[in-house]
Phi, psi and omega in degrees: 000129184229155178284125183263322180203157178229120190228132179259147179220143180235129176235139180245138175202094190077305177226169179277153172229137182252124185232150177228133178250120183253119182254144172247164182287357177264000180082009172277125176243154174233157180227141184226172179227140176251145193263358179268082189297147185087343183245025187303320183293334174285320176297315181299324181288332177282324176300321181289325184298324187261353180299318174309332181274359182251326185303136183079358181272159176287107182300335189287344187272063186297318179294317178301315180290329176299312182296319178304309185293320191286321189246003182291340179271357184080297180289139172307140189289334185076181189298319180296315181294320184284333172291326172293316178300319184299315182302315182291315178300309183300325174299318181298314175295327174302311182297315180303310183297323176297315190295324182271354177075028185228156170297149185301328184295337177297336176280344181262358181130347179089170184294130165251358177204163188266335179205167189236111185282142192233159167234146175267175174257140168235153185222153180183137180271011172215162182297325181289317180291327177294319177299322179291320182291325177296315182294325170305314181300311181299329176294331185274356172107006173291142176254353177235153163220149182227141182209156181281152165298128192284143164258174178243102182064235172255022181249145174218107170264127186301320183285313172303320179299322181294315178300314177295324180300315178299318172306313182288326174295322177304309183301317184290318180301318180292329184277332187248353179080186191277335192275346181264132180278130185250137180233118180248131178259106177289350170057038183057027191271351185238159176264168187299325178295331179272332177293322180295322179291323180292314191288326177302312188285339174277350185307312180294344181273354176051059177292150180297308174198155168259128188260143169046055179298333183223174180285170194258349191296320180246089182308331182301338184292345178290337174306323183291347179258341183288127178087000183253345190238161176232021174245147175297144176243135176242128168207171180134347190290339182266349182285133188250008173198174171299323177302321183287332179282343197307303187297322181290326176284314183292327174272359176056046176283340183245144171270327184225131177266118183268065176294126182253105180306331187268004171238324186290338187130021175082196178295320190298318180277325181295326188286323179302308188297309186299317180291324177302313176305319189301323187286347182240026176049049182246127181273159182257129178229076194301142175278135187203073172271006192269216189246191192305327179291311178303315177303309183296314179299319175299318181298319180295321180296309184303324184285341186249004174245152187272331191255048176280140175250290179201156185246128169294132174225090174290336185225119187287129185309139184083353176257357176238131177054040190298326175279336174286326174237078184306320175247116183241170187292157181285140182215139175192138173055043178079009187231143163262143182236155191297123171299154177252346184280172179281160186068226184285331186083022173233164179242148180238129181250089193292343186287348183270354183310321184301336180279353182229073170296152183305144176272135181282152174121190185220179179301141174300151181231142173243162171220158178282173181305328179274008172097352180283157180290146171215170190283140172280000000 
């Protein structure tokens, strides 16, 4: 079996989704997803650049082809490159499992659990509306809820955001009680000093974790939080390789690794990071704000690793791109369950792409009260 073609596709539904289809000369195809939203053309360019190194190769050699894609340009590929590599790598693993006639999780070690607990996103422009949204999710069977550190319109003042954030978490905790787990995503909007303030004030409310309290560019900044806060920290969605995870894992600065299979380098890299985390008693909570391929890939990883924590599901299977992916992974009552078909266990209908034209626009932006740029 040899790789015959590698094709990129962009589909839009509220936001854009980037997919890569790898076809073999035996007619077996695999599909993957890349995770740098709003930069789909850049990912497609990288896919095009590495395709000559893939054509005619054996798709079963996933580790070898990962090394080729990562190193063939001499310079490290960066986040755009690793997102493109992720999409191709996921597609190759999909092909491998289909060729062997087994669900993909069987190739990762087999089932270690029967179901995967998930968390949804909730939104509300006030503490009261957020509490109502949380109650609705709990009524639907979810055991977790997650929401962002709030902004005010297009403005984000860091100290105001901390105060508003504590108010929102308090309201949600009071609304859903002690048995439901709360996750607050600071979305890299704070510097260490304000992150410490937020985390300390949230301690009595017992969040499951505080996500991305600071930016990722300097992992050493996590050391400023270490020993000063009493809530679990989750980071990693912006890390593009095992090397970028190194400091946070080895220094045990994080409690949950937010591995993004569509950014970190696909299954080949994610499994290395996940097992590395296990040696440091760090749980894995995969990042997944994306589409049906990302959700399926995360599910197979979660089913096969012992140190799994919780899975982000921003879009419930079957409710996003339904015509493009007529078969998606099973979901019920806040849990994903094992697919039974070979590969990822999903189907892709390329004929439906015309129904989902790319969405125009760019990443939302926030500014400080003085007009300066700040993190979204």
